[in-house]
N, C-alpha and C positions, 0 to 999 in steps of 0.2 A: 806431200803425193807425186810423185815421180810424172813424169806424165806419158809412163806405160801404168801405169797404174788406171789414171783415168779416160787415159785408152782404150783399156778394156774392162769397162765402170764404161763410157760411151756407147759399147758394143752390145754391153750387156744389155743397157736395156737400151736402143736397137733390135736387139734378137725381138725381144718380150712383148716390142711395140708394133714387129712386120711379123712375127710367128706366133705370139700365144703363149700364155703361163707356160704348156708340160712341154716346150721349144728350150724355152725357159731357165727352166728348172735345171733339164735334162743340162743345159753346159754350165747350169753354171754351180752343175754338181761336178759332171769330167774335169771343170775349172780347179773347182776343188784337189779330186782324186789326182789332178798332174801336181799342183803345187804336192803334197804330203809328199807324192812319190819324189821331187826333182830335193825336198826338201833331205829324206831319206838316203835317195843317194852320198846329198856331201856330211850324213853324221857317217857314213857306209865310212866310208874312204877319208874320214877324220877316224877310226873307234881301229881302224889297219893303219895309218901314222904312225897312232899313240903305240897300238899290241907289236910293231916295228920297234922304234926305242922303245918297250921296256916288258917283255917278253914273256915276261914271268904275271902279265894280268895289271891292272892294275886295279892294286890289292894292295892297299894304308896300311905296311906291319908296325902297325903299336906295342914301344916298351911293353912288354908284360912288369907285373908291381916286384912280386913276390917268385921272382918264377915261378915255373907250368902251375896249372890250376891243378891240385887230386879228388879223382871225384873220394866216394866215401867207401869204398872201397881199395880203395890202391892209400897206401902205407908209403908213408918217403922213406928217406934214407937211416932217420932219427931213430923209425919203430912204430912214430906216432901217424892219425887217419890223417 
């Protein structure tokens, strides 16, 4: 753990001690939301960068084994189903 995380934990302990459990839970919930928000912003940045590099989307195109599959109602060029 780095120093900033330890400092935040120390602040949360002080909040709990000085202001009580309800305020501590509120601060803890808001801290989690702030972390989640920052992670979401970064994930969106990464997705936008990838979208610019791959405008067709992040689709993995798999090779077709025997050509396109036919449904039971379609007939192939040789007349077989």
